[in-house]
C-alpha positions as CSV (number, residue, x, y, z in Angstrom):
1,M,-3.8,10.7,38.0
2,E,-6.0,8.8,39.9
3,E,-9.0,9.8,38.3
4,F,-7.8,8.8,34.8
5,E,-6.9,5.4,36.4
6,E,-10.8,4.9,37.5
7,I,-11.8,6.5,33.6
8,Y,-9.3,3.7,32.6
9,S,-10.9,1.0,34.3
10,L,-14.6,2.2,34.1
11,Y,-14.3,2.5,29.9
12,Y,-11.4,0.2,28.7
13,L,-13.6,-2.2,28.0
14,D,-16.3,-0.4,26.0
15,I,-13.7,1.4,23.9
16,F,-12.0,-1.9,23.2
17,K,-15.6,-3.3,22.2
18,Y,-16.2,-0.2,19.9
19,L,-12.7,-0.5,18.3
20,F,-12.7,-4.3,17.7
21,S,-16.2,-3.4,15.8
22,L,-14.4,-0.9,13.7
23,S,-11.9,-2.9,12.9
24,G,-12.6,-6.8,13.4
25,N,-9.6,-7.5,14.8
26,K,-8.8,-8.6,18.4
27,D,-4.9,-7.4,18.1
28,V,-5.6,-3.9,16.3
29,A,-8.4,-3.2,18.9
30,E,-5.9,-3.8,21.8
31,E,-3.4,-1.8,20.2
32,L,-5.5,1.0,19.2
33,T,-7.4,0.9,22.8
34,Q,-3.9,1.5,24.5
35,E,-3.2,4.3,21.8
36,T,-6.3,6.0,23.0
37,F,-6.1,6.1,26.7
38,F,-2.4,7.4,26.0
39,S,-3.6,10.2,24.1
40,A,-6.8,10.9,26.3
41,M,-4.3,11.0,29.4
42,K,-2.0,13.7,27.5
43,S,-4.8,15.6,26.6
44,F,-7.1,14.9,29.7
45,D,-6.5,18.6,30.8
46,T,-8.0,19.7,27.8
47,F,-11.2,17.8,28.4
48,R,-14.0,20.3,28.9
49,G,-17.0,18.0,30.2
50,T,-19.5,19.1,27.4
51,C,-19.8,15.6,26.7
52,K,-19.4,12.2,28.5
53,I,-16.5,11.0,28.8
54,Q,-17.3,8.0,27.2
55,T,-17.8,9.9,24.2
56,W,-14.5,11.8,24.1
57,L,-13.1,8.6,24.6
58,C,-14.8,7.1,21.4
59,Q,-14.0,10.1,19.3
60,I,-10.1,10.0,20.3
61,A,-10.8,6.0,19.5
62,K,-12.3,6.6,16.0
63,H,-9.9,8.9,15.0
64,A,-6.6,6.5,16.3
65,Y,-8.6,3.9,14.1
66,F,-8.8,6.0,11.0
67,T,-4.8,6.8,11.3
68,Y,-4.1,2.9,11.5
69,Q,-6.5,2.7,8.6
70,K,-4.4,5.7,6.9
71,R,-1.2,4.4,7.9
72,S,-2.3,0.2,6.5
73,N,-3.8,1.5,3.2
74,R,-0.4,3.2,2.0
75,T,-0.2,0.3,0.1
76,Q,0.3,0.0,-3.2
77,P,-2.5,-0.9,-5.9
78,F,-3.6,-4.3,-6.7
79,E,-2.8,-4.1,-10.3
80,E,0.8,-2.5,-9.9
81,A,1.7,-5.6,-7.0
82,D,0.9,-7.7,-9.6
83,C,3.1,-6.4,-12.2
84,R,6.0,-6.3,-9.4
85,V,5.5,-9.9,-9.3
86,E,5.7,-10.6,-13.1
87,E,8.6,-8.4,-13.3
88,S,10.6,-9.9,-10.5
89,S,10.5,-13.5,-12.1
90,L,11.1,-12.0,-15.8
91,E,13.9,-10.2,-13.9
92,L,15.3,-13.8,-12.7
93,K,15.2,-15.2,-15.9
94,I,16.9,-11.7,-17.3
95,S,19.7,-13.0,-14.5
96,N,20.0,-16.2,-16.3
97,E,22.7,-15.5,-19.3
98,E,21.1,-17.7,-21.4
99,S,17.5,-16.4,-20.6
100,T,18.9,-12.8,-21.4
101,F,19.9,-13.4,-24.8
102,K,16.9,-14.8,-25.9
103,I,14.9,-11.8,-24.2
104,H,17.3,-9.3,-25.7
105,Q,16.8,-11.0,-29.1
106,L,13.2,-11.0,-28.6
107,L,13.2,-7.2,-27.5
108,H,15.0,-6.2,-30.9
109,N,12.2,-7.4,-33.0
110,L,9.0,-6.0,-30.5
111,S,7.7,-3.1,-32.2
112,E,7.6,0.0,-31.0
113,P,6.5,1.8,-28.5
114,Y,6.1,-1.7,-26.9
115,K,10.1,-2.3,-26.8
116,E,10.9,1.3,-25.7
117,V,8.8,1.5,-22.9
118,F,9.8,-1.8,-21.0
119,M,13.3,-1.0,-21.8
120,L,12.8,2.3,-19.8
121,R,10.9,0.4,-17.2
122,V,12.9,-2.3,-16.5
123,F,16.6,-1.4,-17.8
124,G,16.2,2.7,-17.3
125,E,14.1,2.2,-13.6
126,L,12.1,4.8,-14.8
127,S,8.3,5.2,-13.0
128,F,5.1,4.8,-15.1
129,T,5.2,8.6,-14.6
130,K,8.1,9.6,-16.0
131,I,7.3,7.1,-19.2
132,A,4.3,8.6,-19.8
133,A,6.0,12.1,-19.8
134,L,8.8,11.3,-21.9
135,F,6.1,10.3,-24.6
136,G,3.6,13.0,-23.9
137,K,0.9,10.1,-22.5
138,T,-0.6,9.2,-19.5
139,E,0.6,6.9,-16.8
140,S,-2.3,4.4,-17.9
141,W,-0.9,4.3,-21.3
142,A,2.8,3.8,-19.8
143,R,1.2,1.0,-17.4
144,V,-0.9,-1.0,-20.6
145,T,1.9,-0.3,-22.9
146,F,4.5,-1.9,-20.3
147,H,2.0,-4.7,-19.4
148,R,1.0,-5.2,-22.9
149,A,5.1,-5.9,-24.1
150,K,5.7,-7.8,-20.7
151,L,2.8,-10.5,-21.9
152,K,4.6,-10.3,-25.4
153,I,8.0,-11.4,-24.3
154,I,6.4,-13.6,-22.0
155,E,4.2,-15.0,-24.9
156,N,7.6,-15.4,-27.3
157,L,9.5,-16.6,-24.3
158,E,7.0,-19.6,-23.4
159,E,6.7,-20.5,-27.3
160,K,10.7,-21.2,-27.5
């Protein structure tokens, strides 16, 4: 254990700087440095000595950084996030009874397939994948059709 404490004090700053250069964020670099040394400590007995200890630690750090990147990239794409913001504002209008009636009037007059896609997405709460499957189209088609329907409704609401 003393040997590992010596390794920690010798290489902490190097690993931190390496991770900071990858992430550009001090807090992330600090967290990942701790994670790196924790992983190294757990697997220290498997270190074969075929490379420098610093190289081995950098490999662990790089793996920790890539794992961090994968976790933080599990967010939704920008286009989908943009749609949800607009959906939520439209849903707020739906919650208002007066607006609800106007929207139902607009929906009633909306042409197909916009009308059905919009209703399946908002009221049926179906995913774009399921809507696409219902129509025998692609998911992109379902997204575009929904977006266009939403724009038509918003446009007509703003006119009135």
